[in-house]
N, C-alpha and C positions, 0 to 999 in steps of 0.2 A: 195426230200432231207429229211430224217427222223431224228429226234432227240431222242436220248436216254433219258431214264427217268431221269438218274442221272445228266443230262445236263440242266433240265428244269429252276432250279434257276439261273444257270449262265446265262442262256440266256435272262431271264426276267431281271435279273440285269444288263446286258450289255446293253440290251434297255434303261433302266433307265439312265444309264451313259451317252449314247449317247445324250439323250435329255437334261440331266442337263450340260453336256459340251457345248451344242449348246446354251442354255440360257445364260451362262456365257460368251461365246463368243459374243453373240448379245449384251449383255449390255456393252461391251467394244468397239463394232464397230458402234454403233448407231451414226448417225450424229447429234450432239447437235443443229445445227441450223434448221436442217429438223423437228426435235422433237419438238422444240420451235414453229415452224410455224404450225405444226399440232395441238398442244394444243391451240394455239392462234385461229385458225380458228375453232376449235370445241367448245372452251369457250365462243366465241362470236357468235356463230351460233344463229341466230335470229328465225330460223324454225325448222326443225328436221334434223337428221342426217340419211343419207340413205346408208344401208350396202349392197353390191352386191358381189357375187361370185358365182362359179359354181363348183358342185361336192362337194368334201370334204371342199374346200375353202368356198362353200356356207353355210355348216353346221357350220363352225367356224363363219362366218359373222351373222348367226342367233344368235349365243350364245354372240357375242360382242354386238349386237343390244339390246338383253336383258340385258345385263350388264349395258350398257349406260342408258337405259329407267329405270332400278330400282335404279339408283344412280342419277338421277335428270335431265338426258339429254335425250329427246324424240328421239327414234330411231326406224327405221323400216327396215326389211329385204325386198329387191326388187330383185326377180329372173331376170336376164338380158333377158331371153327368153320372159317372161311375159312382161317385160318393152317395148319391141320391138313390142308388140301386144295389146297396150293400157295402160299399167300400168305406163308409163311414166307420166301419168297424175297426178300422187301423187306428183312428184317433182316440187317445187317451187324455183323461184330465192333466196328465203331466206335460202334454205337449204344447207348442206354440204354432199358431197360424200365419202364414204370410200369403195375403190374397193380392193379386195383380190385376189391375182393370184400369184402362186409360179413362173410360168414361166413369167408372164407379158404379155403373148401373147395369153391368152385365147380368142377364137374367139368372144364369145358373148359379153364379155367386151369391146373388141376393138371395135366391131360394136356399142356398146351403147355410147361409148366415144363423137362422134359428137353431138349427141343429148342432152347430158349433157353439153357440152360446148355451145349449142345454148341457154341453159337456164342460162349460165353465172355462174354456182354454183362452187365453189371451190371443188377440187378432191384431196383427200389424197389416195396415193397408198401404200399398204402394199404388198410388192413383192420380190421374191427372186432372181430377176435380175433388178438391179437398171439402167441397159442400155436397157431396154425393151421398147416396145411401149407404154405400160400402164405407166411406169415410165417418160418417154418423154412427156407425155401429162398431167402429174400431177402437182398440185401445190405444194404438199409436198410429198415427197418419204421416206417411211420408210423401212430400208433394213432388210428384213427377210429372208436373204440367209442363207443357212445350208451347212456344208462339205458333209454330207451324210444323208440318211434316217435310221431310225432304222430298216428298213426292210432288212433282209439278202441279198436281192437282189437288194437294193437301188432303189426300185421302188415304193412300196406302199407309199402314202403322211402320214407319222408319225411324224417324227422330224419335218419337215416343216410346219405341221399344228400346232404342239404344239407351235412352235415360233410365228405363226401368232397370236394364241390365247392369249399367254402370252403378246406380244404386245398390242393387243387389251384391255385386261385386264388392263395393266399399263396405257395406254392412257386413259381409263375410270375412273380409280383411281385418275389420275392427275387433269382431268378436274373437277371430284366430289370436289376435294380440292380446286381448283380455284374458283368454285362456292360457296364455303362455306358451302356445305351441312352438315346439323348437324344430330346426331342419331334420333332426331324426325322426321325430313324430311325423312329420309331413312325408319324410321318405318311406315309412312303413306302410302309408297308404298309396304309394306309388312304387313298389317293387320292381315292377317290369319295365319301367322307363329309364332312361339315362340318368335322370336325376336322381331316381331311387338308388340305382346302383352305385352312383357317384358317393351317396351319402350312407350306404349299407355294406357295399362289397368291401372285404377285408384282404389284407395280404394273405391271411391264413387259407382263403377261400381259392386262391390261384397259385400258391407256391408250390414248388418241388420240394417235398421234404421226405422224412423217414427214410425208406429204402432208395428212393429217388434223389437223395441229396448227395450230389458228387463231392467228395472232400477228399484230400490227400495231406500228409505231413510235410512240413516244410524242408525234410531231407529227401523227398521223393525226386528220383532222376527225371530229366525231362522227358525221356520216352514214357515213363508212367503218367508223367502229366498228360501227354498227347492221347494215351489210352484211355484215361480217365474222361477226358473232355469228349473223345469219340464215343465211349460208351454211354455216357450220360445223355448226349445229344442236346445239351442245353447251351453250348457254345462258351461254357465257362466252368472252373472247379473252385471249390473254397479251399483255402489252406488253413489247417487247424492245429493247435497244439494237442499234447497227449490227453489233456482234460476236455477237449473239444472246443476250445475258445478260438475265435476267429482270429487269424493272424493277418490274413491277405485273400487276394482273389486274383485267379488267372483267367484270362479270356483268351479266345482265338487271337485278337489283336495284339495281346501282349506276346504270345508265342511268335507271331510274325516279326514283331519289331525286335525281339530278342535274337532271332536268326539272321537278321539284316545287320545286327551289330557285330556278331562274333565270327570267327573262323570256323570252318567245319570240324578243325582238329580240337577244337574247344567243347564240343558238345558234350563229351564224356564227363566234363567237370560241372556242367550246368545241372543245378537243382532247383527245385520249386520256389524256394526263398530268394533266389537270384532273379526270378522271372515276375513274381506276384507285385501286384499293387498293394504296398502295405497301408493298413488302416483305411479300407475302402469305404465309401458311403454304404450304409446298411439301414434296413428298416426291421421293425418287430412285427411278429404276426397279427397283433391286433391294431396296426396302422391302415388306415383307409388306402384301398388298391389305388384310389384317385391321387392321394397324396404322394404314393410311390411314383405314380406316372410323372407328376410334376417333378419329382426329384431327377428323374430320368431326362426329361425333355428340357427343363428350365436351366439350362447350363450353355457355356460356350461351345463345349464338347460333349454331344449326347452320349449318354451310355444306355446299353440294352439289356443290362442285367444287374440285380442287386442282391447281395447275401441278406439272409433273415436270421436274425439273431434274438435271444431273449434278453432279459434285463440284466443277465449276469454275462452278456456277450457269448453265450453259448451258440455255436453255429447251428441253426435248424434247417436250413435250406436255401433255395434260390428262387427269385421272382424274375421272370423275364419281361420286357416291354411286349413282346410278342403276345404272352398270355393275357396281359390287361387290355390290349387293343381287341383281341379276339372275344373278350368277354363283353364287349359293347361299349366301353367307356370312350 
């Protein structure tokens, strides 16, 4: 069966419609009692969740296991064939099993059932046939049946695997909420990603402080200001009082604007307090770096550096927009 080029878009769109309609139908036909039972078993699981399936269902099972694990519920994929050759050893009585099969009669899963029952672990079946062997042996049955596959021959697992995946994701998201997972908890499981950095990376991780904290007194002459900014290489310097409290900030831009306003003969009278931006926007070291980035960018006139102070307004250093962007945020 060949498809004319002008029909490509229509065919792709038709496949999407079949899947979306199946999802809508599933949301209306799910058995609330069975769903509540499945959520209860998963949210109270004291061990791990074992996912199993064969073929395309196995691939979906792997993805659901990954979603559960990343959202606070330890889960692993167990291939039924490997389970029957020793890998059942990972299953403990504290676990819960989720078995995926469109037919509900997958030989490898049906063969594995008695050995899971011997360990007395609850079984959740995500099946396309609620009258199947797998469904009859399960403690909770999630109906994942579809009217037809998106495949033009109604053969290739397409709509059925989509429904199984959507159900698995919905279960995982609900369990995550039951457990009260926070964005911080989520980020701890995703430390290398942009989202993880956004929720965990703090100003203290990126700021220039200690010996690298450029600061001067309010009486410092303009030449010292230029020297400090040049030596620090950060494009700015903090102005502090004798106790180390922040009074102001001087950037390269402040220097240029000052020199545009005054006569060369007045340079000898210019001190840092006359150049600085008084009471500048600042952040604390415990502030999320992403929040600091928003402070710099969400303004009519963007700024590229922020002073860092403690709760007593003691100046601790500087953080630059460049440092935050370079971190991957």
